[in-house]
FIMARLUM-92294 format. One line per 3 residues: number of its first residue (from 1); for each residue x, y, z of N, C-alpha, C. Coordinates in Angstrom, 1 decimal, decimal comma. Last residue first. Layout:
% FIMARLUM-92294
NUM	X:Y:Z:X:Y:Z:X:Y:Z ~ ... $
This chain:
% FIMARLUM-92294
216	99,9:126,5:74,9:100,5:127,7:75,6:100,2:129,0:74,8 ~ 97,2:124,2:75,2:98,2:124,9:74,4:98,7:126,1:75,2 ~ 96,3:120,9:75,9:96,3:122,3:76,4:97,5:123,0:75,8 $
213	94,1:118,5:74,6:95,5:119,1:74,4:95,4:120,6:75,0 ~ 92,4:115,8:76,1:92,4:117,3:75,8:93,9:117,8:75,7 ~ 90,7:113,0:75,5:92,1:113,5:75,7:92,2:114,9:75,2 $
210	87,6:112,5:77,3:88,4:112,7:76,1:89,9:113,0:76,5 ~ 85,6:113,0:79,2:85,8:111,7:78,7:86,6:111,8:77,3 ~ 84,8:116,4:78,6:84,6:115,2:79,4:85,0:114,0:78,6 $
207	85,1:119,8:79,3:85,5:118,7:78,4:85,4:117,4:79,2 ~ 84,4:121,6:81,2:84,0:121,9:79,8:84,3:120,8:78,9 ~ 83,8:122,1:84,7:84,1:121,2:83,6:83,6:121,6:82,2 $
204	85,0:124,1:86,8:83,9:124,3:85,8:84,2:123,4:84,6 ~ 87,0:123,1:88,4:85,9:123,9:89,0:84,7:124,0:88,1 ~ 88,6:121,5:86,8:88,1:120,9:88,1:86,9:121,7:88,6 $
201	89,3:123,3:84,8:88,4:122,1:84,5:87,9:121,5:85,7 ~ 90,9:125,0:86,3:89,6:125,5:85,6:88,7:124,4:85,3 ~ 92,9:123,2:86,9:92,0:123,7:88,0:90,8:124,3:87,4 $
198	94,0:122,9:84,3:93,4:121,7:85,0:92,5:122,2:86,2 ~ 94,9:125,5:83,8:93,9:124,8:82,9:93,2:123,7:83,6 ~ 96,8:125,9:85,8:95,6:126,8:85,7:94,5:126,1:84,9 $
195	98,6:123,9:85,1:97,9:123,8:86,4:96,6:124,7:86,4 ~ 99,6:125,1:82,8:98,9:123,9:82,7:98,1:123,6:84,0 ~ 100,9:127,3:84,0:99,7:127,5:83,2:98,9:126,3:82,9 $
192	102,9:125,9:85,3:102,0:126,7:86,1:100,7:127,0:85,3 ~ 104,4:124,7:83,3:103,7:123,8:84,3:102,6:124,6:85,1 ~ 103,8:126,3:80,2:104,5:126,2:81,5:103,7:125,3:82,4 $
189	103,9:124,9:76,9:103,1:125,6:78,0:103,8:125,3:79,3 ~ 104,4:124,9:73,4:104,9:124,8:74,8:104,0:125,5:75,7 ~ 104,4:123,3:70,2:103,8:124,1:71,2:104,4:123,8:72,6 $
186	105,5:121,6:68,3:106,2:122,9:68,6:105,6:123,7:69,7 ~ 103,7:119,4:68,0:105,0:119,2:68,7:105,8:120,5:69,0 ~ 100,5:119,5:68,8:101,4:120,3:68,0:102,8:120,2:68,7 $
183	97,4:117,7:68,7:98,7:118,1:69,2:99,5:118,9:68,3 ~ 93,9:118,5:68,8:95,1:117,9:68,2:96,3:118,4:68,9 ~ 91,9:120,0:69,9:91,6:118,6:69,8:92,9:117,8:69,3 $
180	92,9:122,4:72,5:92,8:121,9:71,1:92,4:120,4:71,1 ~ 93,0:125,4:74,4:92,8:124,0:74,3:92,6:123,6:72,8 ~ 95,2:127,8:76,0:94,2:127,4:75,0:94,0:125,9:75,1 $
177	96,0:130,2:78,5:96,2:128,9:77,8:95,1:128,7:76,8 ~ 97,3:132,3:81,1:96,7:132,1:79,8:97,0:130,7:79,2 ~ 98,6:132,7:83,4:97,2:132,6:83,5:96,5:132,4:82,2 $
174	101,3:132,7:83,6:100,7:133,9:82,9:99,2:133,9:83,1 ~ 103,9:131,5:85,4:102,5:131,6:85,4:102,0:132,9:84,7 ~ 106,9:130,7:83,5:106,1:131,0:84,7:104,6:131,0:84,4 $
171	109,3:128,4:82,0:108,2:129,4:82,0:107,5:129,6:83,3 ~ 111,0:126,3:81,9:111,5:127,5:82,6:110,4:128,6:82,6 ~ 109,9:124,3:80,6:110,4:124,0:81,9:110,8:125,2:82,6 $
168	107,1:123,9:78,9:108,1:124,9:79,0:108,7:124,8:80,4 ~ 106,1:120,6:77,9:106,2:121,7:78,9:107,3:122,6:78,6 ~ 104,8:120,1:74,5:105,6:119,7:75,7:105,5:120,9:76,7 $
165	102,1:120,0:73,1:103,5:119,6:72,6:104,3:119,1:73,7 ~ 99,9:120,3:74,5:99,7:120,0:73,1:101,0:119,5:72,5 ~ 99,9:118,6:77,7:100,3:119,7:76,8:100,1:119,3:75,4 $
162	96,9:116,8:78,5:98,3:116,9:78,3:98,7:118,2:77,6 ~ 94,3:115,0:80,2:94,8:116,2:79,7:96,3:116,2:79,6 ~ 91,4:113,3:80,5:92,9:113,0:80,4:93,4:114,2:79,6 $
159	88,7:113,2:82,7:89,4:114,0:81,6:90,9:113,6:81,7 ~ 85,5:111,9:83,8:87,0:111,9:83,7:87,5:112,8:82,5 ~ 83,1:111,1:85,4:83,4:112,4:84,8:84,9:112,5:84,7 $
156	81,8:107,9:84,8:82,7:108,7:85,6:83,1:110,0:84,8 ~ 80,2:106,6:83,1:79,6:107,0:84,3:80,5:107,8:85,2 ~ 82,8:104,7:81,7:81,4:105,1:81,6:80,9:105,5:83,0 $
153	85,4:103,8:81,7:85,1:105,0:82,4:83,7:105,5:82,2 ~ 86,5:101,7:80,3:85,8:101,4:81,5:85,3:102,6:82,3 ~ 87,7:102,6:77,9:86,9:101,4:77,9:86,0:101,3:79,1 $
150	89,0:105,0:78,7:88,1:105,0:77,6:87,1:103,8:77,6 ~ 90,6:104,1:80,7:89,7:105,2:81,0:88,6:105,1:79,9 ~ 92,2:102,2:79,3:91,3:101,8:80,4:90,3:102,8:80,7 $
147	93,6:103,9:77,6:92,6:102,9:77,0:91,7:102,4:78,1 ~ 95,2:105,2:79,4:94,2:105,9:78,8:93,1:105,0:78,1 ~ 96,9:103,0:80,1:96,1:103,6:81,1:95,0:104,4:80,5 $
144	98,1:102,6:77,6:97,3:101,5:78,2:96,4:102,1:79,3 ~ 99,5:105,0:77,4:98,5:104,7:76,4:97,5:103,6:76,9 ~ 101,4:104,7:79,4:100,4:105,8:79,5:99,2:105,5:78,5 $
141	102,8:102,6:78,4:102,1:102,4:79,6:101,0:103,5:79,8 ~ 103,9:103,7:76,1:102,9:102,6:75,9:102,2:102,4:77,2 ~ 105,6:105,6:77,4:104,5:106,0:76,5:103,5:104,9:76,3 $
138	107,3:103,8:78,7:106,5:104,8:79,5:105,4:105,3:78,6 ~ 108,5:102,4:76,6:107,6:101,7:77,6:106,8:102,6:78,4 ~ 109,9:104,6:75,3:108,7:104,0:74,7:107,9:103,1:75,7 $
135	112,3:105,4:76,3:111,1:106,1:76,7:109,8:105,5:76,3 ~ 114,3:103,9:75,2:114,0:103,7:76,6:112,8:104,4:77,1 ~ 114,5:105,0:72,6:113,9:103,7:72,8:113,5:103,5:74,3 $
132	113,7:108,5:72,4:114,6:107,4:72,8:113,9:106,1:73,0 ~ 111,7:109,6:69,7:111,8:109,4:71,1:112,9:108,3:71,3 ~ 110,8:111,9:67,4:111,8:110,9:67,7:112,1:110,8:69,2 $
129	107,5:112,2:66,1:108,5:112,7:67,0:109,5:111,5:67,2 ~ 105,7:111,0:64,5:106,4:112,1:63,9:107,5:112,7:64,9 ~ 104,5:109,0:65,9:105,1:108,7:64,6:105,9:109,8:64,0 $
126	103,4:110,2:68,0:104,4:109,2:68,3:105,1:108,9:67,0 ~ 101,3:111,7:67,0:102,6:112,4:67,3:103,7:111,4:67,6 ~ 99,5:110,2:64,3:99,9:110,2:65,7:101,3:110,9:65,9 $
123	97,9:112,3:62,0:99,0:111,4:62,2:99,4:111,4:63,7 ~ 95,9:114,2:61,5:95,5:112,9:62,0:96,6:111,9:62,2 ~ 96,7:116,7:60,9:96,4:115,8:59,8:96,0:114,4:60,2 $
120	97,2:117,8:63,4:96,1:118,3:62,7:95,7:117,4:61,5 ~ 98,4:114,8:65,2:98,5:116,2:64,7:97,3:116,6:63,9 ~ 97,1:113,1:68,1:97,4:113,2:66,7:97,7:114,6:66,3 $
117	98,5:112,1:71,3:97,6:112,9:70,5:98,0:112,6:69,0 ~ 100,4:110,8:72,7:99,3:110,0:72,4:98,2:110,8:71,6 ~ 102,3:112,7:73,3:102,6:111,8:72,2:101,5:110,9:71,9 $
114	101,5:114,1:75,5:101,2:114,7:74,2:101,4:113,7:73,1 ~ 100,2:112,4:78,3:101,3:112,6:77,4:100,8:113,2:76,0 ~ 98,5:113,6:81,3:98,9:112,6:80,3:100,1:113,1:79,4 $
111	96,8:113,6:84,3:97,8:114,3:83,5:98,5:113,3:82,6 ~ 93,4:113,4:84,8:94,6:112,6:84,7:95,6:113,4:83,8 ~ 90,7:113,9:87,0:91,6:114,5:86,0:92,9:113,7:86,0 $
108	87,4:113,6:87,8:88,6:112,9:87,8:89,5:113,4:86,7 ~ 84,7:114,6:89,8:85,6:115,0:88,7:86,9:114,3:88,9 ~ 83,3:113,9:92,1:82,5:114,4:90,9:83,4:114,6:89,7 $
105	83,3:111,1:94,1:84,1:112,1:93,4:83,4:112,6:92,2 ~ 82,1:109,1:95,6:81,4:110,3:95,4:82,2:111,4:94,8 ~ 83,4:106,7:95,8:83,7:107,7:96,9:83,0:109,0:96,7 $
102	82,8:104,9:93,8:82,4:104,5:95,1:82,6:105,6:96,2 ~ 83,8:106,2:91,5:82,4:105,7:91,5:82,0:105,5:93,0 ~ 86,4:106,9:92,2:85,4:107,9:91,8:84,0:107,4:91,9 $
99	87,5:104,4:92,7:87,4:105,4:93,8:86,4:106,5:93,4 ~ 87,4:103,3:90,1:86,7:102,7:91,2:86,5:103,7:92,4 ~ 89,1:105,1:88,7:87,7:104,9:88,3:86,9:104,3:89,5 $
96	91,6:104,6:90,1:90,9:106,0:90,1:89,4:105,9:89,7 ~ 92,1:101,9:89,6:91,9:102,4:91,0:91,2:103,8:91,0 ~ 92,3:102,0:86,8:91,2:101,2:87,4:91,0:101,7:88,9 $
93	94,6:103,7:86,6:93,3:104,0:86,0:92,2:103,3:86,6 ~ 96,5:102,1:88,0:96,1:103,4:88,5:94,8:103,8:87,9 ~ 96,7:99,9:86,3:96,3:99,7:87,7:95,8:101,0:88,3 $
90	97,7:101,1:84,0:96,4:100,4:84,0:95,9:100,2:85,4 ~ 100,1:102,2:85,1:99,1:103,1:84,6:97,8:102,4:84,4 ~ 101,6:99,8:86,0:101,2:101,0:86,9:100,1:101,8:86,4 $
87	101,8:98,1:83,8:101,1:97,7:85,0:100,6:98,8:85,9 ~ 103,3:99,9:82,2:101,9:99,4:81,8:101,1:98,9:83,0 ~ 105,7:100,3:83,7:104,7:101,4:83,4:103,3:100,9:83,0 $
84	107,3:99,0:85,9:106,5:98,4:84,9:105,4:99,4:84,6 ~ 110,8:99,5:86,9:109,3:99,8:87,0:108,6:99,1:85,8 ~ 113,5:99,1:86,7:112,8:98,4:87,8:111,3:98,7:87,9 $
81	114,3:102,2:85,3:114,7:100,8:85,6:113,9:100,3:86,8 ~ 111,5:104,4:84,5:112,9:104,1:84,8:113,1:102,6:85,1 ~ 108,4:105,4:86,0:109,4:105,5:84,9:110,8:105,1:85,4 $
78	105,2:106,1:86,7:106,2:105,1:87,0:107,2:105,1:85,8 ~ 103,3:108,8:88,2:103,9:108,1:87,1:104,9:107,1:87,6 ~ 100,6:111,2:88,8:101,5:110,1:89,2:102,1:109,4:88,0 $
75	98,8:113,0:88,8:100,0:113,4:88,0:101,0:112,3:88,3 ~ 95,4:113,0:89,1:96,5:112,2:89,1:97,6:112,7:88,2 ~ 93,0:114,4:91,1:93,9:114,7:90,0:95,0:113,7:90,2 $
72	89,6:114,4:92,1:90,9:113,7:92,2:91,7:114,0:91,0 ~ 87,2:116,3:93,9:88,0:116,2:92,7:89,3:115,3:93,0 ~ 85,9:116,1:96,4:85,2:116,5:95,2:85,9:116,2:93,9 $
69	85,9:113,3:98,8:86,5:114,4:98,1:85,7:114,8:96,8 ~ 84,8:111,0:99,8:84,3:112,3:100,3:84,9:113,5:99,7 ~ 87,7:109,2:99,2:86,3:109,1:99,8:85,9:110,5:100,3 $
66	90,3:109,2:98,4:89,3:109,9:97,5:87,9:110,0:98,2 ~ 91,7:107,6:100,2:92,0:109,1:100,1:91,0:109,8:99,3 ~ 90,6:105,1:99,8:90,6:105,7:101,1:90,8:107,2:101,0 $
63	91,1:104,6:97,1:89,7:104,7:97,6:89,6:105,4:98,9 ~ 93,9:104,5:97,3:93,3:105,6:96,5:91,8:105,7:96,9 ~ 94,2:102,2:98,8:94,7:103,5:99,3:94,0:104,6:98,6 $
60	93,1:100,2:97,2:92,5:100,4:98,5:92,9:101,8:99,0 ~ 94,7:100,4:94,8:93,3:100,7:94,8:92,7:101,0:96,1 ~ 97,6:101,7:94,0:97,1:100,9:95,2:95,6:101,3:95,3 $
57	98,5:103,4:92,2:98,1:102,1:91,7:97,6:101,2:92,8 ~ 99,4:105,6:93,5:98,3:105,8:92,7:97,7:104,5:92,1 ~ 100,2:105,3:96,9:100,6:104,9:95,6:99,4:104,9:94,7 $
54	101,1:107,5:99,6:100,2:106,7:98,9:100,7:106,4:97,5 ~ 101,2:109,7:102,4:101,8:108,7:101,6:100,8:107,9:100,8 ~ 100,3:113,3:102,5:100,2:111,9:102,9:100,9:111,0:102,0 $
51	99,7:116,5:103,6:100,7:115,6:102,9:100,6:114,2:103,4 ~ 97,4:118,8:103,1:97,6:117,6:104,0:98,5:116,7:103,2 ~ 97,3:122,2:102,9:97,8:121,0:102,3:98,0:119,9:103,4 $
48	96,6:124,5:104,2:95,6:124,0:103,3:96,0:122,6:102,7 ~ 98,2:125,9:105,9:97,5:124,8:106,5:96,5:124,1:105,5 ~ 99,6:127,8:104,4:98,5:128,2:105,3:97,6:127,1:105,8 $
45	101,8:126,7:103,2:100,5:126,8:102,4:99,3:127,1:103,3 ~ 104,3:126,3:104,3:103,9:127,6:104,1:102,6:127,7:103,2 ~ 105,5:123,3:102,6:105,4:124,2:103,8:104,9:125,6:103,4 $
42	105,9:121,6:100,6:104,5:122,0:100,8:104,4:122,9:102,1 ~ 108,6:121,0:100,5:108,0:121,5:99,3:106,6:122,1:99,6 ~ 109,3:119,7:102,9:109,6:121,1:102,7:108,9:121,7:101,5 $
39	108,4:117,0:102,4:107,8:117,8:103,4:108,1:119,3:103,2 ~ 109,4:115,1:100,7:108,7:116,3:100,1:108,1:117,2:101,1 ~ 110,6:113,0:102,0:111,3:113,6:100,9:110,7:114,9:100,3 $
36	108,6:112,2:103,7:109,8:112,8:104,3:110,6:113,6:103,2 ~ 106,8:110,9:102,1:106,4:112,2:102,7:107,7:112,9:103,2 ~ 106,9:109,2:99,3:107,7:109,4:100,5:107,5:110,8:101,0 $
33	104,9:109,3:97,4:105,3:108,0:97,9:106,1:108,1:99,2 ~ 102,1:111,6:97,9:103,5:111,3:97,4:103,8:109,9:98,0 ~ 99,4:113,7:97,7:99,8:112,3:97,9:101,2:112,1:97,2 $
30	97,8:116,2:99,3:98,9:116,0:98,4:99,5:114,6:98,7 ~ 94,7:117,4:99,5:95,5:116,3:100,0:96,5:116,0:99,0 ~ 93,6:120,7:100,0:94,3:119,8:99,2:95,0:118,6:100,0 $
27	91,0:122,9:99,8:91,7:122,1:100,7:92,3:120,9:99,9 ~ 91,2:126,0:97,8:90,8:124,6:98,0:91,6:123,9:99,1 ~ 91,9:128,5:97,2:91,2:128,3:98,4:90,7:126,9:98,6 $
24	93,6:129,0:95,1:92,2:129,2:94,8:91,3:128,9:96,1 ~ 96,0:128,3:96,1:95,8:129,7:95,8:94,4:130,0:95,5 ~ 95,7:125,5:96,1:95,7:126,2:97,4:95,5:127,7:97,1 $
21	95,8:125,0:93,3:94,6:124,7:94,1:94,5:125,4:95,4 ~ 98,4:125,8:92,8:97,3:126,5:92,1:96,0:126,2:92,9 ~ 99,9:124,0:94,3:100,0:125,4:94,6:98,8:126,2:94,0 $
18	99,1:121,5:93,1:98,9:121,8:94,5:98,9:123,3:94,8 ~ 100,2:121,9:90,5:98,7:121,7:90,7:98,3:122,0:92,2 ~ 102,9:122,1:91,0:102,2:123,3:90,5:100,7:123,1:90,7 $
15	103,4:119,5:91,9:103,6:120,6:92,8:102,9:121,8:92,4 ~ 102,7:118,0:89,5:102,0:117,8:90,7:102,1:119,0:91,7 ~ 104,7:118,6:87,6:103,3:119,0:87,4:102,5:119,0:88,7 $
12	106,9:117,6:89,0:106,9:119,0:88,6:105,5:119,5:88,3 ~ 105,9:115,6:92,0:106,5:115,9:90,7:106,3:117,3:90,2 ~ 104,5:115,3:94,3:105,8:115,7:94,4:106,5:115,9:93,1 $
9	101,9:114,3:93,8:102,1:115,7:94,1:103,5:116,2:94,2 ~ 100,7:112,0:93,0:101,9:112,4:92,3:102,3:113,9:92,6 ~ 97,4:113,2:93,4:98,3:112,1:93,4:99,5:112,4:92,5 $
6	95,5:115,3:95,1:96,5:115,3:94,0:97,5:114,2:94,2 ~ 92,2:116,0:95,8:93,3:115,1:96,0:94,2:115,1:94,8 ~ 90,3:118,5:97,2:91,0:118,1:96,0:92,2:117,2:96,4 $
3	87,4:119,9:98,3:88,4:119,0:98,6:89,0:118,4:97,4 ~ 86,6:123,4:97,9:86,4:122,0:97,6:87,6:121,2:98,1 ~ 84,9:126,4:98,3:86,0:125,6:98,7:85,7:124,2:98,5 $
């Protein structure tokens, strides 16, 4: 049994990560911005979930929550009007790295975007997929956060993982997945199977300090 912190636990990926970790017997700290809005989502987890408020870009709060924990997973995001994705994701990456170094965290996992991968020919997926203009600040913010991990993450066992293409929003848990070095816009994986992949990496790391594509 390990202590796992999941930041962004109220989102679609975060909720599945919490459920998978609980099913494996881990003690989970589920971090959301508004606990009242998510209290019902984590009921019935046999007392394995501690629901707390926090912001993934708040370095002091992330350090407090990560202290003494084994694994920290961030599925947190900032998107939409009134947000600054680049500030959020760079701040979050630095907060996560500092917390991992100072808090004894052995493994740091970050849920990312497939559009930051290249395809098998080496072409960035961002160049071959048509994204709405309003989505681009979110992509660039994610990229800035990944750049921080790459530049400043020496000595931290981190992994940035994303679907190889996109999530299958209606799929269920099969327990099957693959991994790849490149993206594939046609590939789909369910949130549940993506959670299986990340929890496998949390328990038995096989990839380090890279952007990993998880295939369905």
